[in-house]
C-alpha positions in Angstrom: 0.0 -0.6 -0.1 3.2 2.7 1.1 4.6 1.4 -2.3 1.5 2.3 -4.5 0.4 5.2 -2.2 4.7 6.5 -3.2 4.0 5.3 -6.7 1.2 8.0 -6.8 3.2 11.0 -5.5 5.7 10.1 -8.2 2.9 10.7 -11.2 1.5 13.3 -9.4 5.3 15.3 -9.2 6.0 14.2 -12.5 2.9 15.7 -13.5 3.3 19.3 -11.2 6.7 19.5 -13.0 5.3 19.1 -16.8 3.1 21.0 -16.2 5.7 24.4 -14.6 8.0 23.3 -16.9 5.6 24.2 -19.6 4.0 27.1 -18.2 7.5 28.5 -17.6 9.2 28.3 -21.2 5.5 30.3 -22.9 6.4 32.5 -20.4 9.3 33.1 -20.8 10.6 31.6 -24.4 6.2 32.6 -26.4 5.9 34.2 -28.1 9.3 34.0 -31.0 7.5 35.4 -34.4 11.4 36.6 -34.8 13.0 40.0 -33.8 11.5 43.5 -36.0 12.9 44.4 -39.2 15.6 46.8 -39.7 13.3 49.1 -41.5 12.2 52.8 -42.1 9.1 53.3 -43.9 9.0 56.7 -45.8 6.4 58.7 -45.0 5.4 60.0 -48.6 1.8 62.3 -49.4 1.1 59.0 -50.6 0.8 57.0 -47.8 -0.2 59.2 -45.7 -3.5 59.6 -47.5 -3.6 55.7 -48.2 -3.0 55.6 -44.0 -5.9 57.5 -43.5 -8.2 55.9 -45.2 -7.5 52.3 -44.1 -7.5 53.6 -40.7 -10.4 55.5 -40.5 -12.6 53.5 -43.2 -11.2 50.4 -43.9 -9.7 48.6 -40.9 -10.6 51.2 -39.0 -7.9 50.9 -36.3 -9.1 54.6 -34.5 -11.9 52.3 -33.7 -10.7 51.3 -30.7 -7.3 54.0 -30.9 -9.7 57.0 -30.6 -12.3 57.7 -27.6 -16.0 56.6 -28.5 -19.4 58.9 -27.6 -21.0 55.6 -26.7 -23.9 58.3 -25.3 -24.7 58.6 -29.5 -25.8 55.8 -32.6 -22.6 54.1 -33.7 -20.4 55.2 -31.1 -18.6 58.2 -33.1 -15.4 59.4 -32.7 -15.4 61.9 -30.5 -13.2 65.0 -32.8 -9.2 65.3 -30.9 -9.2 62.2 -29.6 -8.0 60.5 -32.9 -5.6 57.8 -31.6 -4.8 58.9 -27.9 -6.1 55.2 -26.7 -7.1 54.6 -23.4 -10.7 52.1 -24.6 -11.5 49.6 -21.8 -12.4 46.1 -22.9 -12.5 43.6 -19.9 -14.7 41.0 -18.4 -18.1 42.4 -18.7 -17.4 42.3 -22.3 -17.1 38.9 -21.7 -12.9 39.5 -21.8 -10.2 37.6 -20.1 -9.2 39.6 -18.0 -8.9 43.9 -17.9 -7.3 45.3 -22.0 -6.6 48.7 -22.7 -5.7 50.1 -26.7 -2.3 51.5 -26.8 -1.6 55.1 -27.5 -1.3 55.3 -31.2 0.0 58.7 -31.1 4.0 59.5 -31.8 3.4 60.2 -27.6 3.0 56.6 -27.4 4.8 55.1 -30.2 7.6 57.6 -30.3 10.3 55.8 -28.6 9.7 52.2 -31.3 11.7 51.7 -34.5 9.2 51.3 -37.5 10.2 47.3 -37.8 8.5 47.4 -34.7 5.3 48.8 -35.6 5.3 46.4 -38.6 6.0 42.8 -36.1 3.1 45.0 -33.9 0.5 45.0 -36.9 1.4 42.1 -38.3 2.0 40.0 -35.7 0.4 40.9 -32.4 3.7 41.0 -30.0 5.0 44.7 -29.0 8.2 46.7 -28.6 9.1 44.4 -25.9 8.5 41.1 -27.5 5.2 40.9 -25.2 2.2 39.4 -27.2 -0.7 41.5 -28.0 -4.4 40.7 -26.9 -6.0 40.3 -30.0 -8.7 42.0 -29.8 -6.6 43.8 -32.2 -6.7 41.3 -35.3 -3.4 40.9 -36.2 -3.2 37.8 -37.4 -5.3 39.4 -40.2 -3.4 42.1 -40.7 -0.9 39.9 -41.5 -2.4 38.3 -44.4 -2.2 41.9 -46.2 0.3 43.8 -48.4 2.9 44.8 -46.7 3.1 48.5 -49.0 -0.4 48.8 -47.3 0.9 48.4 -43.6 3.3 50.9 -44.5 1.0 53.2 -45.0 -0.6 52.9 -41.6 2.8 52.8 -39.7 3.7 56.3 -41.9 -0.2 57.2 -40.9 0.2 56.8 -37.3 3.6 58.4 -37.5 1.8 61.8 -39.1 -0.9 61.8 -36.4 -1.1 65.0 -33.6 0.5 64.1 -30.5 -1.3 63.4 -27.4 -0.3 62.9 -24.4 -2.3 60.0 -22.3 -0.6 57.5 -19.7 -2.5 54.0 -20.6 -2.5 51.3 -18.0 -1.1 47.9 -18.3 -3.4 45.0 -19.4 -4.6 42.8 -16.5 -5.0 38.9 -18.2 -6.8 36.7 -15.8 -5.6 33.0 -15.6 -4.7 31.0 -17.0 -5.3 33.7 -20.6 -2.4 34.8 -18.8 -0.4 31.9 -20.0 -2.1 30.8 -23.1 -2.0 34.7 -24.7 2.4 33.9 -25.2 1.5 31.7 -27.4 -1.2 33.0 -29.5 1.0 35.8 -32.2 2.8 33.7 -35.2 4.1 35.2 -37.7 3.2 36.9 -40.9 1.9 35.6 -44.0 1.5 38.6 -46.5 -0.2 38.5 -49.7 0.1 41.6 -52.4 -2.9 43.2 -52.9 -5.3 42.5 -55.3 -6.2 44.4 -58.6 -9.4 46.4 -58.2 -10.4 45.6 -61.5 -10.8 42.2 -59.6 -13.8 42.6 -57.9 -13.8 39.3 -55.5 -10.3 39.3 -55.1 -10.5 42.7 -54.1 -13.6 42.1 -51.9 -12.2 39.2 -49.9 -8.7 41.9 -49.8 -10.8 44.6 -47.9 -12.7 41.6 -46.0 -9.7 40.4 -44.5 -8.5 44.3 -43.8 -11.4 45.3 -42.1 -11.5 41.7 -40.0 -15.4 40.8 -40.7 -15.3 37.5 -39.8 -14.4 38.3 -35.9 -17.6 39.9 -35.5 -20.1 38.5 -37.8 -18.4 34.9 -36.8 -20.5 32.8 -33.2 -17.3 31.4 -31.2 -16.6 29.1 -28.5 -13.8 30.1 -25.5 -13.2 33.1 -27.6 -12.2 31.6 -31.0 -14.9 31.8 -34.3 -16.4 28.2 -34.4 -15.0 26.6 -38.0 -17.8 26.3 -40.8 -19.8 29.5 -39.1 -18.1 31.7 -40.9 -20.0 34.8 -41.8 -23.7 33.6 -41.2 -23.1 36.0 -37.8 -25.1 35.3 -34.4 -22.3 36.5 -31.8 -23.0 38.1 -28.8 -22.2 41.2 -27.3 -22.9 42.2 -23.7 -24.5 46.4 -23.4 -26.2 48.0 -21.1 -29.4 47.5 -22.5 -29.0 44.1 -23.7 -27.6 41.8 -25.9 -26.5 42.3 -29.5 -25.9 40.4 -32.2 -23.8 40.2 -35.5 -26.0 39.9 -38.5 -25.7 36.8 -41.0 -23.5 38.6 -44.1 -23.5 35.0 -46.0 -25.5 34.9 -49.0 -28.0 33.1 -47.7 -32.5 33.7 -47.3 -31.3 34.0 -43.6 -28.6 37.1 -45.0 -27.5 38.9 -47.8 -29.6 36.8 -50.4 -32.4 39.5 -50.8 -30.2 42.2 -51.3 -29.2 44.7 -54.2 -25.9 45.7 -54.2 -27.3 49.1 -54.0 -28.9 47.8 -50.9 -26.1 47.0 -49.5 -23.9 50.7 -50.4 -26.6 52.4 -49.4 -26.9 50.7 -46.1 -23.4 51.4 -44.8 -23.9 55.2 -47.2 -26.6 56.9 -45.5 -24.6 58.0 -42.8 -22.8 59.8 -44.4 -25.7 62.5 -45.7 -24.9 65.5 -44.6 -28.4 66.1 -42.8 -27.4 62.8 -40.6 -26.7 63.3 -37.1 -25.8 60.4 -34.7 -28.7 60.5 -32.3 -28.3 60.4 -28.8 -28.9 57.4 -27.1 -30.4 56.1 -23.4 -28.5 53.9 -20.8 -31.7 51.4 -21.9 -31.8 52.0 -26.0 -30.4 49.9 -28.2 -27.2 50.6 -29.8 -24.6 49.0 -31.9 -20.6 48.5 -31.9 -20.7 48.7 -35.6 -19.1 51.5 -36.3 -21.2 52.8 -38.8 -20.0 56.3 -39.4 -16.2 55.4 -40.1 -17.6 52.7 -42.9 -19.6 54.9 -44.4 -16.5 56.7 -45.8 -15.9 53.8 -47.5 -14.9 53.9 -51.4 -18.6 53.3 -52.6 -16.3 51.1 -55.3 -14.9 49.4 -52.2 -18.2 49.1 -50.8 -19.4 47.5 -54.4 -16.3 44.8 -54.2 -17.3 43.8 -50.4 -20.8 42.6 -51.5 -19.3 41.1 -54.8 -17.1 38.7 -52.2 -19.9 38.5 -49.7 -21.7 37.4 -52.6 -19.3 34.2 -53.2 -19.2 32.1 -50.1 -20.9 29.4 -48.4 -24.9 30.3 -47.5 -25.5 29.4 -44.0 -28.4 29.7 -42.1 -28.8 31.4 -39.2 -31.8 33.7 -38.5 -30.5 36.2 -35.9 -32.7 38.0 -33.1 -30.6 41.4 -33.7 -31.1 41.8 -29.8 -32.8 41.2 -26.8 -33.4 43.6 -23.4 -32.5 43.2 -20.7 -35.4 42.5 -18.4 -34.8 44.8 -15.7 
């Protein structure tokens, strides 16, 4: 009996050593995406203009890295806060810890090299080699054209410096260990010609990381096979919001014409439109309509053309469920 008990203790001790060793390895040796490249991005007017467009209208970097006015519909940006960071993402919204968007104005990234910025945007590893929380969809940015990433870097370097001290992230256990395994090396791809509507639309959908919000998740990971079918839940003060099915199924965009799709975005650019004030118990949306409305009409048409080619998936989504109290 004593021998059996001693043998059990040995097994437990070995397992503990293996677990601790694995956790130590992950914590100290991952992520491993390589050193930042020694690059210097030339801030040409063309790059700054392209970066401005991507950051505000497609990749919508300013969505998280600025202050949004959630007293109004769709949370429009607060003018003068572009790039300052500080948006909080915590357990109330289903995140495994407390995370903050970083200050990406020159006041926040002034000591970063262009190579460090490039690595952060495309792999999710910061200046100090630490993993970034993947609310920034770097896995998708890592599939874009190198020149577009250069344009983003050139643009954020041109932002007005805003001093804003950002708290450090506080990931919950065990995510504090798991997060080290998430970043991986980029798989950059050339930007298709705009004349190839479907291919270019796919590129834009990747840049906008539409699949992340428009797919149901399990433990924070999108469920394979359900891409773009909507239904991902977001907890808001007034209730539960669910993303739309954007596949060409009758539960999604099957009946939508290209004109209807474009108009859905462009209606917020009407000069007479003012984002209405929203009460705490009123319906609101996380969709940054004001930013996406500034996308070029030709780009919206390309996105529509691409979405028509993806697999139609049934999922009749209940858009919003209000809290009972």
